[in-house]
C-alpha positions in Angstrom: 0.5 56.6 10.0 3.5 54.9 8.2 1.6 51.6 8.0 -1.5 53.4 6.6 0.6 55.2 4.0 2.1 51.8 2.9 -1.3 50.2 2.7 -2.6 53.2 0.7 0.4 53.0 -1.7 -0.3 49.3 -2.2 -4.1 50.0 -2.7 -5.0 47.8 0.3 -7.2 50.1 2.3 -11.0 50.1 2.3 -12.7 53.2 0.8 -13.4 55.0 4.0 -9.8 54.6 5.3 -8.4 55.6 1.9 -10.4 58.8 1.9 -9.1 59.6 5.4 -5.5 59.2 4.3 -6.0 61.3 1.3 -7.6 64.1 3.3 -4.5 64.1 5.7 -2.0 64.0 2.9 -3.7 67.0 1.2 -3.0 69.1 4.3 0.2 67.7 5.5 3.3 68.3 3.4 5.5 65.8 5.3 3.0 63.1 4.8 2.6 63.9 1.1 6.5 63.8 0.7 6.6 60.4 2.5 3.9 59.0 0.3 5.6 60.3 -2.9 8.7 58.5 -1.8 6.8 55.3 -1.1 5.1 55.4 -4.5 8.4 56.0 -6.2 10.0 53.0 -4.3 7.1 50.7 -5.1 7.0 51.7 -8.8 9.2 48.9 -10.0 6.7 46.4 -8.5 4.0 47.6 -10.9 6.2 46.7 -13.9 6.6 43.1 -12.5 2.9 42.6 -11.7 1.2 39.8 -13.4 -1.2 40.9 -16.1 -4.2 39.0 -14.5 -4.9 36.8 -11.5 -4.8 33.1 -11.9 -8.1 31.2 -11.3 -9.1 31.3 -7.7 -9.5 27.5 -7.5 -6.1 26.7 -9.1 -4.3 25.9 -5.9 -7.2 24.0 -4.3 -7.6 21.9 -7.4 -4.0 21.1 -7.6 -4.0 19.9 -3.9 -7.3 18.0 -4.5 -5.9 16.2 -7.5 -2.7 15.3 -5.6 -4.9 13.8 -2.8 -6.7 11.8 -5.4 -3.3 10.4 -6.7 -2.2 9.4 -3.2 -5.5 7.7 -2.4 -5.7 5.9 -5.8 -2.2 4.5 -5.3 -2.9 3.3 -1.8 -0.5 5.7 -0.1 -3.2 7.2 2.1 -6.6 6.1 3.2 -9.5 8.2 1.9 -11.1 10.2 4.7 -14.4 12.1 4.9 -14.2 15.3 2.8 -11.8 13.9 0.1 -13.2 14.0 -3.4 -13.9 10.6 -4.9 -10.8 9.3 -6.9 -11.3 9.5 -10.6 -14.2 11.9 -10.6 -13.8 15.6 -11.9 -12.6 17.8 -9.1 -15.4 20.2 -8.0 -14.7 23.9 -7.7 -13.6 24.8 -4.3 -14.2 28.5 -3.3 -11.4 30.0 -1.1 -12.4 31.6 2.2 -13.3 35.3 2.2 -10.2 37.4 2.5 -9.8 40.3 4.9 -9.3 43.7 3.5 -5.5 43.8 4.3 -4.7 40.5 2.6 -2.7 40.9 -0.6 -4.5 39.3 -3.7 -3.0 35.9 -4.7 -0.4 36.4 -7.3 0.6 34.0 -10.1 3.9 33.3 -8.3 2.0 32.1 -5.2 -0.4 29.9 -7.4 2.7 28.4 -9.2 4.2 27.7 -5.9 1.2 25.7 -4.9 1.1 23.8 -8.1 4.8 23.1 -7.8 4.3 21.8 -4.3 1.6 19.5 -5.6 3.8 18.2 -8.4 6.5 17.6 -5.8 4.1 15.5 -3.8 3.2 13.5 -6.8 6.8 12.9 -7.8 7.6 11.9 -4.2 4.6 9.5 -4.2 5.8 7.9 -7.4 9.1 7.4 -5.9 7.5 5.7 -2.8 5.4 3.5 -5.1 8.5 2.5 -7.0 10.4 1.5 -3.8 7.3 -0.5 -2.6 7.1 -2.3 -5.9 10.8 -3.1 -5.9 10.7 -4.3 -2.3 7.7 -6.4 -3.0 9.3 -8.0 -6.1 12.4 -8.8 -4.0 10.3 -10.4 -1.2 8.2 -12.4 -3.8 11.4 -13.8 -5.5 12.9 -14.7 -2.1 9.8 -16.6 -1.0 9.7 -18.5 -4.3 13.3 -19.5 -4.0 12.7 -20.7 -0.3 9.7 -22.7 -1.5 11.8 -24.5 -4.2 14.2 -25.5 -1.4 11.3 -26.7 0.6 10.0 -28.7 -2.3 13.5 -30.3 -2.8 13.4 -31.5 0.8 9.8 -32.7 0.6 10.6 -34.6 -2.6 13.6 -36.3 -0.8 11.2 -37.2 2.1 8.7 -38.7 -0.2 11.3 -40.8 -2.0 12.0 -42.8 1.3 8.4 -42.7 2.5 6.7 -44.5 -0.3 5.8 -41.2 -2.0 4.1 -39.6 1.0 4.8 -36.1 2.2 4.8 -35.3 6.0 1.2 -35.8 7.2 -0.2 -33.1 9.6 -1.9 -34.7 12.6 0.5 -37.6 12.7 2.7 -38.4 15.8 5.7 -36.7 14.3 3.8 -33.7 12.7 1.1 -32.9 15.2 0.5 -29.3 13.8 1.1 -27.9 10.3 4.3 -26.0 11.1 6.0 -29.2 12.4 6.6 -30.4 8.8 10.0 -28.6 8.6 11.0 -30.4 11.9 10.0 -33.7 10.3 12.2 -32.9 7.3 15.1 -32.2 9.6 14.5 -35.4 11.6 14.5 -37.6 8.6 17.6 -36.2 7.0 16.0 -33.7 4.7 17.1 -30.4 6.4 16.1 -27.1 5.2 18.2 -23.9 5.7 16.9 -21.6 8.4 16.4 -18.9 5.9 14.1 -21.0 3.8 11.7 -21.4 6.8 10.8 -17.8 6.9 9.2 -15.8 4.1 9.8 -12.0 4.3 6.2 -11.5 3.0 4.7 -13.1 6.2 5.2 -12.8 10.0 7.0 -15.9 11.1 5.5 -18.0 13.9 7.9 -20.1 15.9 10.4 -19.8 13.0 8.0 -21.0 10.3 6.5 -18.6 7.9 4.4 -20.9 5.7 1.0 -22.5 5.7 1.1 -26.3 5.0 -1.4 -28.9 3.9 -3.7 -30.3 6.6 -4.4 -33.2 4.4 -7.8 -34.6 3.6 -10.4 -37.3 4.6 -10.3 -40.4 2.4 -13.3 -42.5 1.5 -12.9 -44.5 4.7 -13.0 -41.4 6.9 -9.4 -41.4 7.7 -7.3 -38.2 7.5 -4.4 -38.7 5.1 -1.7 -36.6 3.7 -0.6 -35.9 0.1 1.6 -38.1 -2.1 4.2 -37.2 -4.6 2.7 -37.1 -8.1 3.8 -39.3 -11.0 4.5 -36.1 -12.9 4.9 -32.3 -12.4 1.4 -31.7 -13.7 -0.2 -32.0 -10.2 -1.1 -28.4 -9.3 -2.5 -29.2 -5.8 -1.2 -26.6 -3.4 0.8 -28.0 -0.5 2.6 -24.9 0.9 1.8 -21.1 0.7 2.7 -17.9 2.4 0.8 -17.4 5.7 -2.7 -15.7 5.5 -3.2 -12.6 7.7 -5.1 -12.8 11.0 -5.9 -16.4 10.6 -8.2 -15.7 7.6 -8.0 -15.8 3.9 -6.6 -12.3 3.7 -3.1 -11.4 2.5 -0.6 -9.2 4.3 1.1 -8.1 1.1 -1.5 -8.3 -1.6 -1.2 -12.0 -2.4 0.5 -15.3 -1.7 3.2 -17.4 -3.2 1.9 -21.0 -3.6 3.9 -24.2 -4.0 2.2 -27.3 -5.6 3.0 -30.9 -5.0 4.3 -31.0 -8.6 6.9 -28.4 -7.6 5.7 -25.3 -9.4 5.6 -22.0 -7.6 3.5 -18.9 -8.5 2.3 -15.7 -7.0 -1.4 -15.2 -6.8 -3.6 -12.3 -5.6 -6.5 -14.6 -4.8 -6.7 -17.6 -2.4 -9.2 -19.4 -4.6 -6.6 -21.4 -6.4 -7.4 -25.0 -5.4 -8.0 -27.6 -8.0 -11.7 -26.7 -7.9 -11.0 -23.0 -7.6 -11.7 -23.3 -3.9 -10.2 -21.2 -1.1 -6.9 -22.9 -0.1 -7.1 -21.7 3.5 -10.6 -23.2 4.1 -12.2 -26.5 3.3 -15.5 -26.8 1.5 -17.3 -26.6 4.8 -15.6 -23.2 5.5 -13.4 -24.6 8.2 -9.6 -24.6 8.7 -9.6 -28.4 8.9 -8.6 -31.2 6.7 -10.3 -31.3 3.2 -13.4 -33.4 2.7 -11.8 -35.1 -0.3 -8.5 -35.2 -2.2 -9.2 -32.1 -4.3 -10.5 -30.1 -1.3 -7.3 -28.2 -0.4 -6.8 -26.7 3.0 -3.5 -25.2 4.2 -3.1 -24.4 7.9 -1.0 -22.0 9.8 1.8 -23.4 11.9 -0.4 -24.4 15.0 -3.3 -25.7 13.0 -4.4 -29.3 13.3 -6.5 -31.4 10.9 
C-alpha cells in the first residue's frame, strides 16, 4: 500500500485506483496519517514545479537536428529514417506513456537539449581536427613534390631536357621513376617518396606520367619546358582503387613547370581532361602531348 500512497500523492494513479485509495484512507486512520506525512514531505516539490510542460517534440527535434549536423559535415553516413539534411524537421510524436510514468519536466528536456549541444560541439571539434590534419598532409605532400621536381629538373639537365620515361628499359613502370633518379645521381629523400594523403605502394606514394604517343606512333616522355608556364601535370597523389577517385577529397598535382597545387577534381589536364585516364578512357599513354595520363606505381604505357 505504501507504493500506492506515494503514487496517489504524486497524482500518478488512474481514476479507478485513485478512488480505491481514497476509500481506504477514509476508513483507515493509520493510512490517512501516512498520506498526510507524504503530502507534507512532497509539498516543497510543488513550489519547484515548472509552470508548464515544454513542447513534447523538443527533445526529439534537438536530436534530429544534431543528426542533420553530423550528416551534413560528413561525420556519419545518412541511414534510412534520418530526416533530409537542410529540410525543416518534422514533428515527431513521442510514444504513448504508461500511467505510472512521470510527465516530462523542463529539466529533462533541457538535459536532452544540452546533450544535443554537446554532440554538436564535439562534432565541431572533430571537424577542426580533421581539417588541421588534412592541411598538414597537403603541405607535406606539396613540399615532397617540390623536392621531386628539383630531382627531375636535375635529371633533365643531363638528359637533353627529358624527364624519366615510363616504359623505357630503366623505367618499366611508373613508380620506377624515383629509382631512375637515384641511379643517375638525383636522389630523393625516402620521406619525399611517400605522401601521407595516399597509401604507398612499394615505397612510392605518387602517380607519374605515362608519356604520350608522338605523331610517328612512338611512346615518348615529357621534356623540361623553356619556362615555368607549362602546366602539364607530371606527378600527382595516387588515386583511390585505381580509379579517378580521391582518398582524401582531392589531389596535390605537380606540373612540368614546377608549380604545385591542390585540386578537388582530376579534370586538370591542359584540355581539362582527366589526368588519370587518356582521352580513350584508359590508364595508358596519352594519344597526344596534351593528353595527360598519370599512372600508379605498377602501370605501364
